[in-house]
One Martini backbone bead per residue (centre of mass of N, CA, C, O) as a GRO file, in nm:
protein
  291
    1UNK     BB    1   0.095   0.038   0.024
    2UNK     BB    2   0.097   0.404  -0.078
    3UNK     BB    3  -0.207   0.480   0.016
    4UNK     BB    4  -0.382   0.638   0.316
    5UNK     BB    5  -0.690   0.817   0.322
    6UNK     BB    6  -0.928   1.020   0.402
    7UNK     BB    7  -1.244   1.103   0.320
    8UNK     BB    8  -1.475   1.305   0.261
    9UNK     BB    9  -1.764   1.378   0.383
   10UNK     BB   10  -2.100   1.239   0.283
   11UNK     BB   11  -2.401   1.350   0.268
   12UNK     BB   12  -2.722   1.161   0.269
   13UNK     BB   13  -3.030   1.091   0.070
   14UNK     BB   14  -3.281   0.830   0.043
   15UNK     BB   15  -3.543   0.713  -0.184
   16UNK     BB   16  -3.787   0.461  -0.190
   17UNK     BB   17  -4.036   0.193  -0.261
   18UNK     BB   18  -3.897   0.026  -0.022
   19UNK     BB   19  -3.770  -0.170   0.269
   20UNK     BB   20  -3.580  -0.422   0.129
   21UNK     BB   21  -3.359  -0.232   0.055
   22UNK     BB   22  -3.046  -0.075  -0.068
   23UNK     BB   23  -2.807   0.123  -0.096
   24UNK     BB   24  -2.553   0.222  -0.349
   25UNK     BB   25  -2.251   0.191  -0.506
   26UNK     BB   26  -2.114   0.342  -0.808
   27UNK     BB   27  -1.991   0.399  -1.103
   28UNK     BB   28  -1.901   0.652  -1.275
   29UNK     BB   29  -1.829   0.787  -1.586
   30UNK     BB   30  -1.511   0.874  -1.478
   31UNK     BB   31  -1.361   0.636  -1.331
   32UNK     BB   32  -1.207   0.491  -1.560
   33UNK     BB   33  -0.988   0.703  -1.595
   34UNK     BB   34  -0.853   0.649  -1.322
   35UNK     BB   35  -0.807   0.340  -1.346
   36UNK     BB   36  -0.624   0.350  -1.597
   37UNK     BB   37  -0.395   0.514  -1.465
   38UNK     BB   38  -0.338   0.318  -1.237
   39UNK     BB   39  -0.272   0.073  -1.413
   40UNK     BB   40  -0.027   0.202  -1.555
   41UNK     BB   41   0.113   0.230  -1.250
   42UNK     BB   42   0.041  -0.044  -1.082
   43UNK     BB   43  -0.251   0.020  -0.962
   44UNK     BB   44  -0.507   0.021  -0.704
   45UNK     BB   45  -0.837   0.061  -0.584
   46UNK     BB   46  -0.945   0.125  -0.241
   47UNK     BB   47  -1.257   0.120  -0.056
   48UNK     BB   48  -1.355   0.243   0.265
   49UNK     BB   49  -1.681   0.187   0.427
   50UNK     BB   50  -1.814   0.191   0.725
   51UNK     BB   51  -1.678  -0.104   0.795
   52UNK     BB   52  -1.680  -0.237   0.537
   53UNK     BB   53  -1.593  -0.404   0.296
   54UNK     BB   54  -1.398  -0.385   0.047
   55UNK     BB   55  -1.368  -0.172  -0.247
   56UNK     BB   56  -1.312  -0.259  -0.601
   57UNK     BB   57  -1.332  -0.082  -0.857
   58UNK     BB   58  -1.403  -0.136  -1.217
   59UNK     BB   59  -1.605   0.083  -1.383
   60UNK     BB   60  -1.871  -0.048  -1.391
   61UNK     BB   61  -2.192   0.110  -1.434
   62UNK     BB   62  -2.391  -0.158  -1.380
   63UNK     BB   63  -2.255  -0.414  -1.200
   64UNK     BB   64  -2.099  -0.233  -0.989
   65UNK     BB   65  -2.210  -0.299  -0.656
   66UNK     BB   66  -2.214  -0.125  -0.333
   67UNK     BB   67  -2.356  -0.221  -0.058
   68UNK     BB   68  -2.527  -0.077   0.221
   69UNK     BB   69  -2.571  -0.311   0.468
   70UNK     BB   70  -2.604  -0.088   0.720
   71UNK     BB   71  -2.874  -0.007   0.570
   72UNK     BB   72  -3.210   0.118   0.633
   73UNK     BB   73  -3.536   0.147   0.572
   74UNK     BB   74  -3.772   0.409   0.665
   75UNK     BB   75  -3.987   0.602   0.773
   76UNK     BB   76  -3.980   0.937   0.765
   77UNK     BB   77  -4.240   0.930   0.953
   78UNK     BB   78  -4.525   0.899   1.136
   79UNK     BB   79  -4.686   1.040   0.867
   80UNK     BB   80  -4.450   0.922   0.666
   81UNK     BB   81  -4.392   0.624   0.463
   82UNK     BB   82  -4.145   0.699   0.324
   83UNK     BB   83  -3.870   0.551   0.216
   84UNK     BB   84  -3.586   0.623   0.429
   85UNK     BB   85  -3.236   0.727   0.397
   86UNK     BB   86  -2.953   0.825   0.608
   87UNK     BB   87  -2.621   0.991   0.603
   88UNK     BB   88  -2.259   0.941   0.637
   89UNK     BB   89  -1.990   0.919   0.434
   90UNK     BB   90  -1.724   0.710   0.542
   91UNK     BB   91  -1.371   0.704   0.438
   92UNK     BB   92  -1.114   0.533   0.243
   93UNK     BB   93  -0.818   0.573   0.047
   94UNK     BB   94  -0.651   0.326  -0.152
   95UNK     BB   95  -0.321   0.240  -0.270
   96UNK     BB   96  -0.218  -0.048  -0.458
   97UNK     BB   97   0.021  -0.268  -0.539
   98UNK     BB   98   0.057  -0.479  -0.827
   99UNK     BB   99   0.309  -0.345  -0.987
  100UNK     BB  100   0.615  -0.298  -0.950
  101UNK     BB  101   0.831  -0.061  -1.016
  102UNK     BB  102   1.103  -0.028  -1.268
  103UNK     BB  103   1.025   0.277  -1.303
  104UNK     BB  104   0.958   0.586  -1.324
  105UNK     BB  105   0.634   0.738  -1.259
  106UNK     BB  106   0.356   0.933  -1.396
  107UNK     BB  107   0.043   1.046  -1.260
  108UNK     BB  108  -0.273   1.177  -1.389
  109UNK     BB  109  -0.552   1.357  -1.223
  110UNK     BB  110  -0.824   1.498  -1.296
  111UNK     BB  111  -1.080   1.696  -1.252
  112UNK     BB  112  -1.382   1.513  -1.155
  113UNK     BB  113  -1.688   1.416  -1.214
  114UNK     BB  114  -1.850   1.135  -1.168
  115UNK     BB  115  -1.716   0.880  -0.996
  116UNK     BB  116  -1.945   0.846  -0.774
  117UNK     BB  117  -2.248   0.674  -0.673
  118UNK     BB  118  -2.564   0.722  -0.505
  119UNK     BB  119  -2.811   0.479  -0.478
  120UNK     BB  120  -3.118   0.378  -0.361
  121UNK     BB  121  -3.178   0.072  -0.547
  122UNK     BB  122  -3.121   0.192  -0.832
  123UNK     BB  123  -3.057   0.302  -1.122
  124UNK     BB  124  -3.037   0.668  -1.137
  125UNK     BB  125  -3.053   1.002  -1.217
  126UNK     BB  126  -3.127   1.023  -0.907
  127UNK     BB  127  -2.829   1.110  -0.753
  128UNK     BB  128  -2.530   1.090  -0.583
  129UNK     BB  129  -2.251   1.285  -0.661
  130UNK     BB  130  -1.896   1.207  -0.688
  131UNK     BB  131  -1.600   1.410  -0.677
  132UNK     BB  132  -1.330   1.624  -0.804
  133UNK     BB  133  -1.158   1.950  -0.758
  134UNK     BB  134  -0.871   1.808  -0.795
  135UNK     BB  135  -0.574   1.787  -0.923
  136UNK     BB  136  -0.344   1.499  -0.968
  137UNK     BB  137  -0.002   1.409  -0.884
  138UNK     BB  138   0.199   1.113  -0.921
  139UNK     BB  139   0.483   0.936  -0.798
  140UNK     BB  140   0.645   0.638  -0.915
  141UNK     BB  141   0.896   0.467  -0.724
  142UNK     BB  142   1.163   0.291  -0.680
  143UNK     BB  143   1.380   0.192  -0.432
  144UNK     BB  144   1.637   0.229  -0.647
  145UNK     BB  145   1.651   0.541  -0.731
  146UNK     BB  146   1.911   0.561  -0.552
  147UNK     BB  147   2.250   0.672  -0.495
  148UNK     BB  148   2.579   0.630  -0.336
  149UNK     BB  149   2.871   0.825  -0.271
  150UNK     BB  150   3.182   0.746  -0.135
  151UNK     BB  151   3.512   0.797   0.001
  152UNK     BB  152   3.567   0.528   0.153
  153UNK     BB  153   3.832   0.620   0.317
  154UNK     BB  154   3.865   0.726   0.665
  155UNK     BB  155   4.081   0.920   0.844
  156UNK     BB  156   4.103   0.967   1.205
  157UNK     BB  157   4.381   0.927   1.308
  158UNK     BB  158   4.573   0.968   1.612
  159UNK     BB  159   4.555   0.775   1.904
  160UNK     BB  160   4.614   0.788   2.249
  161UNK     BB  161   4.695   0.575   2.535
  162UNK     BB  162   4.595   0.854   2.695
  163UNK     BB  163   4.393   1.039   2.903
  164UNK     BB  164   4.555   1.334   2.867
  165UNK     BB  165   4.501   1.311   2.562
  166UNK     BB  166   4.388   1.420   2.285
  167UNK     BB  167   4.182   1.392   2.029
  168UNK     BB  168   4.100   1.393   1.732
  169UNK     BB  169   3.950   1.556   1.514
  170UNK     BB  170   3.713   1.592   1.320
  171UNK     BB  171   3.589   1.434   1.015
  172UNK     BB  172   3.509   1.540   0.713
  173UNK     BB  173   3.237   1.435   0.490
  174UNK     BB  174   3.111   1.336   0.156
  175UNK     BB  175   2.810   1.268   0.009
  176UNK     BB  176   2.654   1.135  -0.301
  177UNK     BB  177   2.344   1.188  -0.451
  178UNK     BB  178   2.167   0.988  -0.701
  179UNK     BB  179   2.050   0.865  -0.973
  180UNK     BB  180   1.964   0.527  -1.065
  181UNK     BB  181   1.972   0.429  -1.398
  182UNK     BB  182   1.991   0.099  -1.327
  183UNK     BB  183   1.723   0.058  -1.219
  184UNK     BB  184   1.635  -0.222  -1.304
  185UNK     BB  185   1.544  -0.138  -1.628
  186UNK     BB  186   1.590   0.147  -1.649
  187UNK     BB  187   1.667   0.504  -1.705
  188UNK     BB  188   1.599   0.844  -1.786
  189UNK     BB  189   1.627   1.160  -1.679
  190UNK     BB  190   1.447   1.304  -1.903
  191UNK     BB  191   1.182   1.127  -1.812
  192UNK     BB  192   1.124   1.277  -1.517
  193UNK     BB  193   1.136   1.568  -1.524
  194UNK     BB  194   1.040   1.732  -1.205
  195UNK     BB  195   1.161   1.540  -1.008
  196UNK     BB  196   1.122   1.485  -0.647
  197UNK     BB  197   1.333   1.327  -0.381
  198UNK     BB  198   1.307   1.238  -0.072
  199UNK     BB  199   1.553   1.144   0.155
  200UNK     BB  200   1.707   0.853   0.306
  201UNK     BB  201   1.938   0.736   0.567
  202UNK     BB  202   2.188   0.471   0.643
  203UNK     BB  203   2.394   0.340   0.909
  204UNK     BB  204   2.596   0.034   0.890
  205UNK     BB  205   2.750  -0.178   1.066
  206UNK     BB  206   3.031  -0.391   1.023
  207UNK     BB  207   3.103  -0.687   1.191
  208UNK     BB  208   3.094  -0.464   1.411
  209UNK     BB  209   2.790  -0.433   1.633
  210UNK     BB  210   2.874  -0.263   1.871
  211UNK     BB  211   2.694  -0.044   2.086
  212UNK     BB  212   2.648   0.300   2.204
  213UNK     BB  213   2.483   0.561   2.307
  214UNK     BB  214   2.204   0.496   2.174
  215UNK     BB  215   2.341   0.403   1.894
  216UNK     BB  216   2.576   0.650   1.838
  217UNK     BB  217   2.805   0.428   1.889
  218UNK     BB  218   3.100   0.257   1.816
  219UNK     BB  219   3.267  -0.015   1.930
  220UNK     BB  220   3.591  -0.042   1.929
  221UNK     BB  221   3.841  -0.270   1.781
  222UNK     BB  222   4.088  -0.471   1.767
  223UNK     BB  223   4.257  -0.736   1.630
  224UNK     BB  224   4.145  -0.918   1.890
  225UNK     BB  225   3.830  -0.816   1.940
  226UNK     BB  226   3.876  -0.591   2.150
  227UNK     BB  227   3.826  -0.334   2.325
  228UNK     BB  228   4.008  -0.001   2.301
  229UNK     BB  229   3.839   0.265   2.428
  230UNK     BB  230   3.677   0.334   2.164
  231UNK     BB  231   3.467   0.549   1.966
  232UNK     BB  232   3.218   0.597   1.698
  233UNK     BB  233   3.094   0.894   1.540
  234UNK     BB  234   2.812   1.046   1.362
  235UNK     BB  235   2.742   1.359   1.188
  236UNK     BB  236   2.515   1.583   1.082
  237UNK     BB  237   2.671   1.859   0.983
  238UNK     BB  238   2.845   1.824   1.258
  239UNK     BB  239   2.586   1.795   1.484
  240UNK     BB  240   2.397   1.545   1.435
  241UNK     BB  241   2.344   1.257   1.564
  242UNK     BB  242   2.374   0.926   1.464
  243UNK     BB  243   2.168   0.649   1.428
  244UNK     BB  244   2.222   0.339   1.405
  245UNK     BB  245   2.007   0.148   1.206
  246UNK     BB  246   1.864   0.424   1.109
  247UNK     BB  247   1.650   0.626   0.967
  248UNK     BB  248   1.718   0.944   0.802
  249UNK     BB  249   1.659   1.248   0.704
  250UNK     BB  250   1.722   1.435   0.407
  251UNK     BB  251   1.767   1.540   0.120
  252UNK     BB  252   1.669   1.654  -0.201
  253UNK     BB  253   1.619   1.494  -0.505
  254UNK     BB  254   1.671   1.632  -0.833
  255UNK     BB  255   1.675   1.713  -1.171
  256UNK     BB  256   1.802   2.004  -1.111
  257UNK     BB  257   1.966   1.872  -0.851
  258UNK     BB  258   2.268   1.706  -0.948
  259UNK     BB  259   2.417   1.602  -0.721
  260UNK     BB  260   2.382   1.550  -0.367
  261UNK     BB  261   2.516   1.683  -0.092
  262UNK     BB  262   2.634   1.511   0.210
  263UNK     BB  263   2.700   1.610   0.541
  264UNK     BB  264   2.973   1.487   0.748
  265UNK     BB  265   3.102   1.336   1.056
  266UNK     BB  266   3.393   1.199   1.224
  267UNK     BB  267   3.450   1.063   1.567
  268UNK     BB  268   3.629   1.022   1.842
  269UNK     BB  269   3.597   0.837   2.155
  270UNK     BB  270   3.577   0.770   2.494
  271UNK     BB  271   3.445   0.498   2.683
  272UNK     BB  272   3.616   0.436   2.976
  273UNK     BB  273   3.799   0.228   2.908
  274UNK     BB  274   4.058   0.065   2.828
  275UNK     BB  275   4.350   0.149   2.664
  276UNK     BB  276   4.460   0.053   2.338
  277UNK     BB  277   4.689  -0.053   2.121
  278UNK     BB  278   4.666  -0.017   1.781
  279UNK     BB  279   4.510  -0.100   1.515
  280UNK     BB  280   4.206   0.022   1.345
  281UNK     BB  281   3.870  -0.061   1.218
  282UNK     BB  282   3.561   0.047   1.030
  283UNK     BB  283   3.270  -0.066   0.890
  284UNK     BB  284   3.035   0.120   0.671
  285UNK     BB  285   2.707   0.121   0.557
  286UNK     BB  286   2.531   0.295   0.294
  287UNK     BB  287   2.190   0.391   0.276
  288UNK     BB  288   1.939   0.464   0.012
  289UNK     BB  289   1.621   0.642  -0.005
  290UNK     BB  290   1.297   0.715   0.014
  291UNK     BB  291   1.042   0.862   0.217
   0.00000   0.00000   0.00000
C-alpha cells in the first residue's frame, strides 16, 4: 500500500419505493479514466466505507454495485411512510501496488465530476454524485531510485592510549546522492521531468556490531577483537548525532539539482574503558532510498 487517507465526509439522503432494499455505490461515468491511469502505474484503488468490506471499483457503471448493507430504509416520519434512509458516508481511499514499478512513473488525475454515485435502490438519474475538485499528480518510484557515492576510506587520525592526551579532531566527509539510472529496468533522467525525491539514509556498522550511547556510537575493537577504549560517532552536518541502523531524513534529490552533497563528520571518543594500542578500523555501509 502506497497511499491511505480519509475521504471527505459525504452526507446523503435516499428515498426508495420499498423497505427491503438498500442504497449502493456504483462507478460514475468518469471513474474508468482514473482506474485506467492507476492501472498504467501498476496500482489499484481500494475504498473502505463505514467499516464495510473493502470495495475495489472496476469502473463498470452497470454491474459493479457496492451495497451499503449496514443501512435500512424506514418511514420518513410517523405521518409519512415514504421509505427513507440517510447518513454520512465516511471512508478511506487506498492505493495498492499490483505491479511494483521497474522505473519511475508519473500519473496524472484531472479534476472530474461523477466518479462515484450513491443510488437509492437501483440505477437512477436522480442520485448523489461524488467527484473531485482538485487535479492530482503522483510519482511512482522504485526503491532503488537513488544511489550513494562514498569517499571510501576515511582516516580518523592517531589516538594515543593516554587519558590526558586529546583525541583527533572530527573528520568531515561528503556523500553524494544521485539517481540510479540502472535501477531495475533502467531509465533516463530526461524522462523524469521535474521529479523531486526526498531522501532518507542509514548507516549500518559491518563486522563489529556492538553499539553504545543509545546506538549513536560504535564500540571500536582492535585486531584481537577486544574493545580498545574508543568509540566512533557520525554527525549530520557535523552537528546532529546519527543513530546507527535507523533511517533518518536528509536532503531532496531532484532532476534540477543533482548529485546532492550530504555533509557528515566522523569523530573518535573515549568509552571510559581501558585504552589499548594498535591499529583498528571499522566498516560502515551507507544505504539510501526515498522517504
